[in-house]
N, C-alpha and C positions, 0 to 999 in steps of 0.2 A: 245887467248893465245895459244902459240905453245906447243903441248904435247911433252913429252920425246920421242925420236925416238925409234922404235923397231929395233931389230937386222935384218940385211939383210936376214938372213936365214928364217925369218918368213914370208917373202913377197910371196904372191901367185898371185898377180895381179899388173901389172905395167901400169899406165895410162899416156899417152903422149899427150902433146899439139902438134900442128903442126907448125904454123908460129913462127919462132924464136927458135924452139926446134928441130924438124925434118928437118926444113929448116933454112937458115940463116936469115929469116925474111924479106928479100927483095921480092917484088912482081914484076914479069915481066908480061907484057900484050902483047899478040899477036895482029896482025892486025885486027882481028875480035873481040877484046876485051876479049879474053879468058886469064885467069890468068895461068901463067906457074910457076912451082916451081922446085927447084933443091933439090934432096935428096942425102945424102952421103951413099955410098956403105958400109962403115964400120958400120954405124948405122944399116943398114938393116941386115947385117950378125949377129950383136949382138942380134937383135930382134929375128931372126930365132933360134939362139942358146938358148936364154932364153925360147922361146916357146917349143923347143925340150926338155928342162930340166923340163918342167911341170909348168912353170910360165906363166899365161895368160897375154896377152898384149891388151890394148885398146887405142883408140884415142878419145879424146874429144876436138873438135875444135870449135871456134866461127864462123869460116868461112865455106863456102861450096865450094868444089872443086872436079870436076871429077877426076883430077890427084891424089888427095889424096885417093879416092876410089880405083883407079887402083893400086897405090903403096901398100896400105894396103892389098888388095887382093893378090898381088904378094908375100907379106911377110907372109901371113897366119894370119894376125891380124883379129880375129873373131869379135871384138866389135868396131864399128866405129860410132861415134856420131858427126855429123857435124851440123853447124848452132846452136850450143848450146849457147844461150844468158846467161844462168845461168848454169855455169859449175858445181856448187855444186849440183844443182837439177839433172843434167844429171848424175853425179857421183852416187847419191843415186839410181836412176833408174838402173844404171849399176850394182850396188852392189846387188840390189834385184834380178836382172836377173842372176847374177853369183853366188849368195849366198856366197860371200867372205866378211868377216868382214872388217870393215874400217881399223883396226889396221894391217891387213894382206895385205894392199894396199900401193903401193908407187906411186908417181907421179913426173913428170918432167915438169917444167914450166919456163916461162921467163918474165911474165908481170903481171900486177895487176889483170886481170880476173882469173889468176891461184892461187892467194894467198888464197882465201877461201878453195880451195882443200888442200893446204899445212897444214891447221889446222885440216883437217878431216882425213887425212891418217896417217898411221904409220910411213912412211918415205918419206920426201919431199926433192926434189932436184931442185935447180935453175941452169940454165946454166951459164957459166962464164960471158957472156955478157947480163945477165938479168937486168931488171930494178932494181935499188938499193933497193927498198922496197920488191921486190920479193926475192932478194938475202938475205936480212935480215930476211925474214919470213921462209926461207927454213932451213931444218936441215943440209943440205950439199950443197955446190956450186961446180960444176964441174970445172976442170982445162981448159977444152975445151969449145969453144963457140957453140951456137946452130947451127945446120946444118953442123958442122965441126967435128963431132965425139963425142959430148957430150953424146948422147944417148948410143953410144957404151961403153963409160966410165961407165955409170950407169949400163948397162947390164953386163959388165965384173965384176963389184963390186957385183951385185946380184948373178951372176953365181958362183963366187968364194965362196960365202957363202952357196950355196945350198948343201944339203947332197949328198954324193956320192951314186951311184946306189947300192942298197942292204942295205944301212945304215938305222937304225931305226930312225924314225922321232918322 
């Protein structure tokens, strides 16, 4: 059962899926079989701004991709968990490592493997083109689709709720 969402100002860690969230979900394969992914610059800028505001960002993905590692390193995403067959278990390992309460976490997903996370975090977002069951399980659905600015939309929402510098928290 979905918990009542927390206020965006309470979020200290944002967890992102990759395929269908940071990308549009399509997989391109090169001549040598390497998987190629396309990332949106607006999402990257939003992630950088969120990190600068003091909100940690993590990636939990079911697939493994060297391109994801490169992009995350480029954006300053400190926590990258790829090949996660059980995203909820990966999330619990991440929480122990970061010492962030589940209620202070948000996540963005697009498909059924993300749904267990939606019930565990304080604030769950599904991208606009997510699977219907994922959209139904989320607290909020973005206006934009995955890989096309949906992550930036979530980052902007979380940033707008963060206390101003010098404000008492």
